Each structure stands twice: as C-alpha cells, then as structure tokens.
N, CA, C and O of each residue as an XYZ file, in Angstrom:
372
protein
N     125.284     92.421    111.964
C     124.357     93.391    112.377
C     123.858     93.812    110.987
O     122.655     94.012    110.820
N     124.543     93.922    110.204
C     124.543     94.799    108.643
C     123.568     93.865    108.293
O     122.493     94.447    108.435
N     123.376     92.733    107.914
C     122.841     91.696    107.411
C     121.440     92.371    107.944
O     120.759     92.921    107.078
N     120.932     92.376    109.347
C     119.646     92.453    109.711
C     119.577     93.372    109.814
O     118.685     93.612    110.628
N     120.183     94.534    109.322
C     119.919     95.972    108.922
C     119.133     96.650    107.594
O     118.178     97.415    107.460
N     120.143     95.887    106.603
C     119.384     95.502    105.043
C     117.940     94.574    105.027
O     116.947     94.673    104.305
N     118.246     93.690    106.074
C     117.018     93.356    106.017
C     115.800     93.658    106.202
O     114.788     93.213    105.661
N     115.957     94.569    107.123
C     114.640     95.320    108.076
C     114.485     96.343    107.111
O     113.302     96.396    106.776
N     115.669     97.761    106.115
C     115.357     98.444    105.412
C     113.953     98.512    104.954
O     113.054     99.166    105.482
N     113.881     97.830    104.007
C     112.585     97.896    103.384
C     111.605     97.752    103.665
O     110.658     97.864    102.888
N     111.469     97.305    105.488
C     110.014     97.537    105.906
C     109.744     98.833    106.790
O     108.638     99.309    107.046
N     111.345     99.439    107.323
C     111.663    100.956    107.568
C     111.245    101.596    106.798
O     110.248    102.269    107.059
N     111.823    101.640    105.582
C     110.961    102.585    104.600
C     109.308    102.630    104.656
O     108.727    103.711    104.755
N     108.799    101.734    104.607
C     107.641    101.556    103.753
C     106.645    101.623    105.204
O     105.445    101.498    104.959
N     106.935    101.768    106.380
C     106.480    102.449    107.767
C     106.844    104.026    107.698
O     106.036    104.902    108.004
N     107.721    104.191    107.404
C     108.042    105.894    107.552
C     106.844    106.589    106.729
O     106.086    107.502    107.057
N     106.972    105.612    105.195
C     105.873    106.029    104.243
C     104.567    106.468    105.160
O     104.053    107.556    105.419
N     104.275    105.091    105.529
C     103.023    105.090    106.227
C     102.914    106.131    107.200
O     101.743    106.499    107.297
N     103.611    106.675    107.874
C     103.464    107.606    109.080
C     103.345    108.538    108.219
O     102.213    109.017    108.280
N     104.284    109.239    107.088
C     104.487    110.631    106.541
C     103.075    110.807    106.362
O     102.373    111.667    106.893
N     102.570    109.493    105.192
C     101.260    109.771    104.951
C     100.183    110.164    105.942
O      99.675    111.244    105.639
N      99.786    109.723    106.813
C      99.427    109.736    107.994
C      99.030    111.122    108.907
O      97.999    111.763    109.107
N     100.145    111.187    109.249
C     100.766    112.735    109.317
C     100.074    113.990    108.403
O      99.313    114.905    108.718
N     100.768    113.549    106.992
C     100.463    114.656    106.224
C      98.590    115.032    106.117
O      98.104    116.139    105.886
N      97.906    113.857    106.341
C      96.307    113.983    106.026
C      95.917    114.558    107.650
O      94.764    114.987    107.624
N      96.493    114.682    108.947
C      95.800    114.933    109.960
C      96.357    116.514    110.048
O      95.677    117.382    110.595
N      97.483    116.754    109.534
C      98.212    118.133    109.385
C      97.342    119.265    108.690
O      97.147    120.422    109.063
N      96.837    118.536    107.477
C      95.993    119.134    106.424
C      94.850    119.381    107.300
O      94.608    120.515    107.712
N      93.724    117.772    107.773
C      92.846    118.153    108.335
C      93.248    119.005    109.180
O      93.302    119.798    108.240
N      93.692    119.810    110.329
C      93.456    120.034    111.125
C      93.900    121.530    110.862
O      93.637    122.408    111.683
N      94.511    121.762    109.809
C      95.047    122.978    109.251
C      94.050    123.831    108.599
O      94.053    125.061    108.614
N      93.007    122.898    107.897
C      92.006    123.630    107.120
C      90.417    123.815    107.949
O      89.367    124.305    107.534
N      90.853    123.048    109.590
C      90.076    123.693    110.681
C      90.026    125.068    111.194
O      89.054    125.773    111.465
N      91.348    125.303    111.271
C      91.923    126.256    112.079
C      91.655    127.650    110.651
O      91.225    128.777    110.894
N      92.017    127.176    109.352
C      91.844    127.894    108.495
C      90.347    129.005    108.644
O      90.181    130.222    108.715
N      89.349    127.645    108.641
C      88.072    128.305    108.727
C      87.348    129.210    110.279
O      86.373    129.958    110.343
N      88.362    128.717    111.439
C      88.053    129.277    112.614
C      88.905    130.674    112.880
O      88.798    131.493    113.792
N      89.786    130.632    111.740
C      90.306    132.518    111.571
C      89.750    133.202    111.452
O      89.027    132.964    110.484
N      89.450    134.546    112.091
C      88.549    135.437    112.925
C      88.317    135.946    111.397
O      87.180    135.828    110.940
N      89.475    136.579    110.480
C      89.337    137.140    109.221
C      89.137    136.205    107.990
O      89.153    136.826    106.927
N      88.938    134.757    107.872
C      88.238    134.058    107.403
C      86.558    133.431    107.203
O      85.769    132.946    106.392
N      86.736    133.866    108.616
C      85.224    133.600    108.671
C      84.435    134.527    108.013
O      83.690    133.969    107.208
N      84.333    135.541    108.042
C      83.607    136.336    106.685
C      83.728    136.248    105.510
O      82.990    136.650    104.611
N      84.779    135.651    105.476
C      84.997    135.357    103.623
C      84.330    133.977    102.922
O      84.227    133.650    101.740
N      83.852    133.196    104.386
C      83.080    132.161    103.641
C      81.109    132.161    104.061
O      80.507    132.704    104.987
N      80.663    131.398    103.036
C      79.351    131.323    103.038
C      79.039    130.228    104.552
O      79.777    129.316    104.925
N      77.964    130.598    105.092
C      78.261    129.584    106.632
C      78.107    127.759    105.882
O      78.641    126.716    106.258
N      77.056    128.057    104.613
C      77.622    126.774    103.406
C      78.952    125.823    103.521
O      79.377    124.740    103.924
N      79.237    126.867    102.961
C      80.875    126.521    102.698
C      81.405    126.280    104.100
O      82.088    125.295    104.378
N      81.118    127.064    104.826
C      82.305    126.861    106.095
C      81.821    125.350    106.668
O      82.684    124.485    106.818
N      80.085    124.999    107.056
C      80.122    123.691    107.309
C      80.210    122.745    106.243
O      79.618    121.697    106.500
N      80.826    122.793    105.006
C      80.811    121.789    104.082
C      82.265    121.215    104.650
O      82.507    120.009    104.670
N      83.181    122.199    105.099
C      84.857    121.848    105.640
C      84.589    121.403    106.968
O      85.496    120.620    107.254
N      83.930    121.495    107.755
C      83.869    121.406    108.752
C      83.205    120.061    109.174
O      83.417    119.459    110.226
N      82.472    119.743    108.297
C      82.052    118.015    108.005
C      82.789    117.178    107.371
O      82.716    115.969    107.588
N      83.706    117.775    106.387
C      84.549    117.159    105.881
C      86.266    116.322    106.924
O      86.903    115.278    107.067
N      86.190    117.913    107.397
C      87.211    117.417    108.683
C      86.896    116.769    109.760
O      87.718    116.134    110.421
N      85.587    116.878    110.052
C      85.525    116.142    111.207
C      85.381    114.419    110.647
O      85.853    113.388    111.126
N      84.724    114.602    109.725
C      84.710    112.895    109.118
C      86.101    112.614    108.849
O      86.464    111.653    109.528
N      87.007    113.076    108.128
C      88.273    112.971    108.103
C      89.338    112.318    109.716
O      90.069    111.362    109.976
N      88.886    113.362    110.312
C      89.806    113.156    111.895
C      89.120    111.954    112.613
O      89.836    111.383    113.436
N      87.562    111.356    112.406
C      87.390    110.630    112.933
C      87.371    109.176    111.989
O      87.008    108.104    112.474
N      87.746    109.304    110.812
C      88.291    108.143    110.159
C      89.794    107.797    110.494
O      90.222    106.651    110.629
N      90.614    109.086    110.621
C      91.847    108.880    111.281
C      92.000    108.301    112.393
O      93.045    107.689    112.615
N      90.992    108.371    113.324
C      91.167    107.497    114.555
C      90.751    106.058    114.332
O      91.599    105.167    114.293
N      89.708    105.864    114.213
C      89.843    104.825    113.722
C      90.258    103.597    113.099
O      90.089    102.388    113.256
N      91.103    104.688    112.035
C      91.773    103.696    110.917
C      93.145    103.868    110.961
O      93.780    104.217    109.967
N      93.846    103.565    112.453
C      95.287    104.076    112.675
C      96.251    103.003    112.000
O      97.392    103.014    112.462
N      96.001    102.084    110.996
C      96.602    101.145    110.798
C      96.337    100.969    109.088
O      96.578     99.987    108.386
N      95.948    101.852    108.832
C      95.441    101.980    107.267
C      96.922    101.749    106.759
O      97.934    101.776    107.459
N      96.828    101.471    105.126
C      97.883    101.262    104.462
C      98.165    102.929    103.610
O      97.174    103.656    103.551
N      99.211    103.345    103.124
C      99.734    104.372    102.416
C      98.436    105.037    101.518
O      98.104    106.222    101.559
N      97.940    104.215    100.889
C      97.049    104.415     99.519
C      96.215    104.850    100.030
O      95.706    105.833     99.491
N      95.667    104.384    101.259
C      94.156    104.871    101.909
C      94.424    106.219    102.627
O      93.396    106.890    102.721
N      95.515    106.789    103.151
C      96.033    107.748    103.779
C      95.480    108.783    102.470
O      94.592    109.630    102.570
N      96.364    108.412    101.097
C      95.962    109.111    100.006
C      95.142    109.698     99.527
O      94.955    110.888     99.274
N      94.426    108.475     99.346
C      92.886    108.444     99.139
C      92.182    109.615     99.850
O      91.639    110.595     99.342
N      92.309    109.312    101.031
C      92.015    110.510    102.053
C      91.921    111.654    101.709
O      90.845    112.230    101.554
N      93.243    112.249    101.505
C      93.812    113.272    101.475
C      93.279    113.820    100.190
O      93.271    115.047    100.085
N      92.877    113.169     99.296
C      92.639    113.645     97.933
C      91.159    113.910     98.097
O      90.630    114.905     97.600
N      90.556    113.089     98.738
C      89.141    113.233     98.915
C      88.506    114.315     99.824
O      87.337    114.642     99.620
N      89.365    114.994    101.009
C      89.741    116.271    101.558
C      89.761    117.444    100.986
O      89.102    118.448    101.253
N      90.981    117.167     99.751
C      91.486    118.165     99.072
C      90.608    118.590     98.377
O      90.490    119.815     98.365
N      89.758    117.857     97.624
C      88.809    117.923     96.541
C      87.488    119.101     97.306
O      86.908    120.002     96.701
N      87.322    118.743     98.643
C      86.405    119.520     98.832
C      86.546    121.011     99.425
O      85.874    122.022     99.219
N      87.843    120.734    100.362
C      88.619    122.118    100.525
C      89.163    123.275     99.608
O      89.024    124.498     99.594
N      89.886    122.298     98.802
C      90.858    123.158     97.863
C      89.608    124.129     96.947
O      89.918    125.313     96.822
N      88.558    123.801     96.459
C      88.009    125.098     95.538
C      87.039    126.167     96.751
O      86.819    127.360     96.541
N      86.604    125.464     97.900
C      86.010    126.785     98.783
C      87.477    127.635     99.116
O      87.513    128.833     98.834
N      88.746    126.934     99.759
C      89.789    128.073     99.847
C      89.722    128.936     98.997
O      89.598    130.130     99.268
N      89.797    128.436     97.767
C      90.124    128.835     96.520
C      89.622    130.079     96.566
O      90.468    130.956     96.394
N      88.216    130.540     96.791
C      87.256    131.382     96.378
C      87.185    132.584     97.642
O      86.522    133.611     97.493
N      88.138    132.224     99.167
C      88.615    133.210     99.677
C      89.564    133.879     99.150
O      90.007    134.876     99.720
C-alpha cells in the first residue's frame, strides 16, 4: 500500500495544483463581477470600464466552462490575462 501511495503521490500533487489554479481563476472572476456590481463601486467606474471588466469576466467564465481539463499553465495564463484587464481599472477606483 505504501508503495502505491508513493507511486501516485506526484499525480495527486499535479492534480491538486490544477484544481487550485482553476479555483483561483474562477474565484477571481466572480470577485471582479461582484466588485463592479457593488453599489458603491458602480459610481466609481465609467460605463466603458465596467463593460470592459464585464466582458473579460464573461469570456473567462465561458472559457472555464469549456476548458475544465486545461492544464495549470493555461489557467495561470488566463488569470494573468484577466488581471491585466481588471487591475488597472480597479486601481483607478
């Protein structure tokens, strides 16, 4: 049994990292969606900035739905892409 556990440990770690990357991206997307819908923040954002974040979040969530089996680096790349759109706008608030 111990030999089997050792054998599958690296696979388990790889799978764990993949799930964590997917969850991080999903959580960030929904956090951004909630941030722009929060009443106080609505007035702080221009309609164009709000639309830009909404479109990016919707595209990310759609991508997640279609790419459940993506690899860690794909989730990380998508996270960086979403952050590069959202962070400058959120920083202006």
